[in-house]
N, C-alpha and C positions, 0 to 999 in steps of 0.2 A: 494412324492413331494407335498409340501403344498402351491400351487400357490397363492391362494387368501390371505392366512394368511401371507406368506412371502413377498408378494408385498406390504403389509402394512408396515408403519414405526413403528408401535407399538412394544414394547419389547416382546420377546418370553420367556415364563418361561422355565427354564432349565429342568424342569420335562418333557417337550415335546421333549427334545433332546434324541434320543436313543443312540447316541454315537458321539464323535467328529471325523470329517474327518481329521482335522488338529488341532494341539494344540501347544502352546508355553507359556512361562511365560508372555510375553508382545506381544500384537498384535497391530501393527501400521497401521492405515488406511490412505492411501495416501502416495505417495513417491515423493513429491515436496521437496522444501528446508526444510520446517518445519518437514515433515515426515522423510526425510533422517537424519536430526539431532536428531530427537526423537529416531530413530533406533540406531544411534551411542551412544547417551546418555544411552540408556538402556543396550547396549552391554558393555559399560564402567562400568556400575554398576553390571555386572556379570550375567545378565539375558539371557535366551534363547529367541530370538526375531524372530518374523515372520512379514514381511512387506507385505501388500496387496495393489496392485495397479490396478485401474480400467482399465487403458490403457495398451497397449502392452509393455510399458517400462516406467520407472520413468522419472520425469522431471516436469510434471504438468505445471501450469501457471508460476512457477518460471523460467522454461526454455524459456518462451516467453518474459521475462522481459529484461530490460536494464542491469541487473546485479549489480546495485548499492546496497551496504550494508551500512546502516547508523550506524556508529560506531564513538566513540570519547573518550573524557576524557584524551587524550594524548597518542594515539597509536603510536607505532614506525613509522608508515607511516606518521602520522601528523608531528612528530618531524623531520623526514628525509626531509620533504618538507618545514620545517622552520616555522611551526605553533604551537603555544602554545594553549593548551586546558586543561580543567579539568572536572571531573565528575560533579562538581557543576555548571559550566557554561553550560554544556550540559543539565543538569537537569532543569536549569532555562529556557533555550530556549524551551525544549520540553514541559514543563508545560504550557508555553504560546502558543506555536505553535500547540499543539496536542489537545487543548481544544475546547470548554469549558469543565471544570471539568474532566480532564483525570484521569486515575487510578494512584494515586500517588505512591502506592507501586510498581506497574509495572514499572513506569517511573524511580523510584529510583533504583530498581534492575537492570534495563536495563543500566542505566548510570554507576552505580558502577561496573557492570560486563563487561563493553564494552571492556576495554583494554585486559583483560584475554580472552574474546571471540575472539577478533582479533587474538591473538596468537594461540588459538586453531584452528582457520580456517587455519592459515599458517601451523601449525603442521600436519594437515591432508591432506595438498597438494594444498591449494588455494594460488596462488602467487599474489603479488601486486607490481607494479612498483613504486618506490619512486619518483614520478613526479606529479606536480600539474598542472591541466588544468584550464585556466583562464575563460573560458566561462561557466557561471553557468547554472544549470537547467538540461538539458539532459545529458545522459551518454556521455563521451568524444568519439569522433570518433577515437581517438588515443588509445594507450594502457596505457595512463597515469592513475595513481591510485587514485587521490584525486581531488574532485571537490565540490564546493558549490552546495547544492541541495534543500535548504529549505528557502531561504531568510534570512539566519542568519546574513548577513551583511546589511540588509535593515530594515527600520522602520517597526514596533516598536521594533523588536527583538534586533537590535544593541544597543538599550538603556537599555535592560534588562539583557543582558549577553555579555561577550566578544565574538565577532564573530570568528568562526573557521569553515573551511570546514570539513564536516564529512562523505560525501558520498565516500566510499571506493569501487573502481571498480577493480575486478580481472584483471590481466594483459592479456588483449585481446582487439583487435581493435573493435570499434563499440559496438553493444549490446553484453553483456557478460553473459546473463542469461543461455544460453545453455552451455557455457564453465564452469560456476560455477557449474551447475548441473552435468556435466560430472565428475568434481572433487569430488563432494559430493557422487555421485553414485559409483565412483571408490572406495571411502573409505568404503561405505556400502558393496559393493561386496567383498572387501578385509577383511571384518569382519566375525564374525561367524554367522551373521544373515541370515535367509532364506528369499527369495523374491518370491512371487507368483504374476504374472501379469494376466491381463484380468479377474480380480476378482472384481466383483461389490458388495460392502457391502450393504445389504438391511435393516438390523435392528439389534438391540442389543439383547443379551441374558442375562437374569437376574436370580439370585438365589432367595431363599425365603426372604432374607433380602434386596431385591432390589439391591444387589451388581451386578455390571456388570461382567459377567464371560465369555463372548464371543460375537461372532457376527454370523449372518446368512448372507451368501453371495451367489452369483450365478456366475458360469463360464460355458460358452458354453451350456446354458440351464439347467445345473445341479445345484441343491441347495447344499451348503456346510455348515455344522455346524462347527465352528472354535472356539476352546476353548482358553481362556486367564486366566492362573492360577493366575496372579497378577494384570493385568490391560489392558485396551484398550485405545489407544491414537488416537483420531480423528484429522487428519491433511488433510482433504479432500476439502479444499478451501472454498470460500464464496458462494454467491447465485446470482451473477450478471446475470447468464444465466437462472434463473428461473423467467419467466415473471410474474407469479402469485405472487411470493414473492416480487419482485421488485415493482409491482403495489400496493401491500398492504402496504409495509413498506416505500418505497422511490419512489413515482411515478414520481418525476422529473427526476430521473435517466433514466426512460424509454424514455425520450426525447433525450438522448445523442446518438450520431452516432456511437461510438466505445466502445463496452463493452470489457474490458480487462480480459481475462480468457479463460480457455479451456472449452470444453463442460461439464466437470464434476463439474464445479463451479455452481451447481444447488441447493445447500442448503440441500441436503439430510442428510448429517451428522448432521447439525444443527437441522433438524426436528426430526431425530431419537432420539437425546438427549432430545429435548423438549417433546417428547412423554413419556419420563421417568420422566418428571418434571423439566428438566434443565431450568435455567433462561437464558434469552438473554438480550442484551442491545445494544443501539446505532444502532438499525436496520434501522434507517432512514439515517445514515451517509454514505457518499461515497466520495472517491477522485474523483475530476473532473479536469483533466488537459487540459488546452487550450494553446498549445505551440505557443504563439505569437512571441517568439524568439527561436533560433537565426534568424537573427543577433541581437546582444545585443543592437546595437545603436537604435533600434526601441523603447526602453523604454524611450527615450527622447521625444517621442510623449505623448499624453494624452489619457486616457481611459475615455469614457463617456457612460452613460446609456441611456435609452430611453427618458429621460427628458433632455438630453444634458448636464448633470452634471457629474463631476468627482466623483468617489466613492472609489478610492484606489490609493496607490502609485504604479506607473507602474513598478518600479524596484524590486518589491517583487516576490516571487516564483510564477511561472505560475499556479501551482496547487491551490494556494490561490486565484489567480485571477479567475480561473475557478469555484471554489466553490462559490465565491462571485457573479459571474454573474448568475449562475444557481439557487442558493438557495435564493439569496437576491435581485437580479436585474431583476427578471422575465425572465431570459434567453436572455436578450437583452443588447448588448454593442457594441461599435465601437472604434477602435483605430485611432486617428487623428494624422497625420504627415504632415510635409511640404516636399517640393521637395528635400531638401538636405538630408533628412532622408530616403526617400522612397527606399524600396527594397522588392522584393518578398521573403517571409519567406522560411526557409528550408522545411517547410511543404507544400510549394507551394501556399500560400495565398497571393494575391495581393489586391490592392485597388479596391473597387467596385464603388466608387464615387470620382470625382475630380472636384474642383471648385477654382475660384480665391480668394474668400473670405469665411470667416466662415459663414456669413449669407446665402450665396448661397449654401454652402455645407450642412448646416443644413436643408435648404428647400429640397434639393435633397434627403437627407436621410429620411426626413419626421419627423424631430424633432420639438418640439414646437417652434414657431416663436421667434427668438431672443435668444433662450436658449444657443446655441453653441457659439454665438458671445459673450454673457455675460461671459460664462465660460472661453473662450479663452482670453478675455480682462483681467480678473482677474489673470489668470495664467501668461500671458505675462508681466503684470505689475510687479509682483514679480520676474519672471524669468529673467528679465533684470538685476537684481542684483544677480542672481544666487541662489535665495531662493524659497522654496516651503512651505510656512508656514501652508498651509491647510492639505497636506498629507505627507509632509516631505520626498519627493523623494531626493535621494542623489545628492549633488551638481554637480557631473560630468555629470548628465543626465538632468540638468535643464537649459534650454535656451529658448528664445522666439521662437514661431512657426509663421512663416510668409508665406503668400500665394505665389504661389498657394498651396492648401491643398488637401490631399487625405484621404479617410476613408476606413479602412478595416472592413468588415462586420463580426462581431464576434457573431452574434446571433446564438442560438442553432438550429434555423430552417434553417440556411445556410448550405447546404450539403458540401460546400467547406471548411468549418471551423469545423474540427472534435473535438468533446468533448470526450476525453478518460476517461473512468470511471470504477471503481470497488467498491464493497461494503466494508464497514469498520466494520459493526455491526456483532455480533455473540454471541457465548456462553460466559457466565460469568465464568471466571476462576481465580484461585489464581496465584501467581507468580511461583508456581510449576505445573501449568497446571491442577489442580484439578477442575473439572466441578462443578459449584455451582447449587444447587437445588433452586427452587423458595422460599422455606422456609428458605434459608440461610445456610443450611448445605452442605457439600460436598457429591456428589454422589459417594459412594464407588466403586472403580475399574474403574472409568471413568475419562479420562484426554483428553486434547485437546490443540492444538497450531496452529499458523498461522492464515489464514483468516477465518477459522472456528470459531475463537474466536473474541471478541472485545479486541484489544491489546493496545499497547502504543498510537497509533493514534486513539484517541476516536472519534474525529470529524475532527480536522485539520490534516495536513499531511506534510511530507517532503519526497522527493524521496529517496528511500532506506530503509524506515522504515519497509516495508513489509518483505524484506529479512533479515534485522537486527533483528526485532522482532521475525520472524518465526524461524530463526536458533538458536537464543539464548534461547528463551522460548521453542522451540521444544526439544532442548537438555535437558533442565531442566525437561520438562514433561516426557521424556523418562526415566530419572534417577529416578524421583518420582514414576513412574509406576512400575519400577523394584524393588522398595523397598518391602521386604516381608511383 
């Protein structure tokens, strides 16, 4: 047992391996959505596959999610719900919403393959009810199958591409992540793949040419050398639960109250690959959701920053709002509503301050004198005509706000307002999951998918991209790893 050496993340030379305890053509590390689809992709390509899961069962962070899968381009579900979409409209939206500077090849592949991927999910046993849910953002509490999830129908995206709802939810009430994973794992268990649980992968094993030929893992205190004749696929999540990595790469994320992920989202797979020279990107990027709705009527209020000024159109995706507040507004924002709009949110957030006038409310909050009054005066002047020429909020949500007024405290320091976050950065990969070296070449025998990589959501986000990206590119990575 090589305790000190195997606790390291550095690669182990294959010459130090006396013999393989387990062996397969393809070894998949992690059995969340990306890993499950990598397994299925490799099996489809004719490979002998071994899946390694650190927990006692598969599911990972995917099982903790709302279950939305971002798909489009004209899926049968979209058509059944009466919506037209195209791969080109989906591409234009994602290139704008996922940036700045997303991976064009990945976005193109994702959009062009979306309809076929939807059908593949249906074929392996994931059902979708052909019904549209009108409240955007969160997963439907019903078993309806389609919802807007990324501000596609809000400025500026409605000017760039024809809006269409693309979040596909498996037919299950409320959060459907566990249901989705049950279906994916059933498909894995029904395949020829082997599954080993409670196996924690520690490092990669490399041959003389730096080709990845296996992994070193640990189970119940015993070290295992596991061989991969064709390739290893890393699908072991992101790094949101690694405090040191978060502080180094995205320290603002450390201020968020709710880190979305299981305990194994600790970045070890990323660091193992880096120790072999793998390139990473967008390590500062994160999704930050501040669910100020439902109820949807609250977007008729206005969002202001610490200077009492508006900074975004309130009807956009709440993940975009959260990213804007945390990364560009110093973690400080307030939602201003009048009495006719006021309601406690589904997340349980109510007004922290109430006043008869904007001037009084601004003083109570502690905003610069006169700032909130000036902001509200300008907004109301145009809202009286149903317009928002500054931030272009949709007309149905534009109307004057008249006292008394209330303010919701959306500061990141407010424990009652949760900031739900997870990391978006990770390994640089090709559209087939090949992990890139810092010198630009592909590392032979090493593949990755899911939150271990930097995917379609380079910096921006829309709910459902993690499961959409992870399942589609996980399957591609498995197929590529299986290639002789």
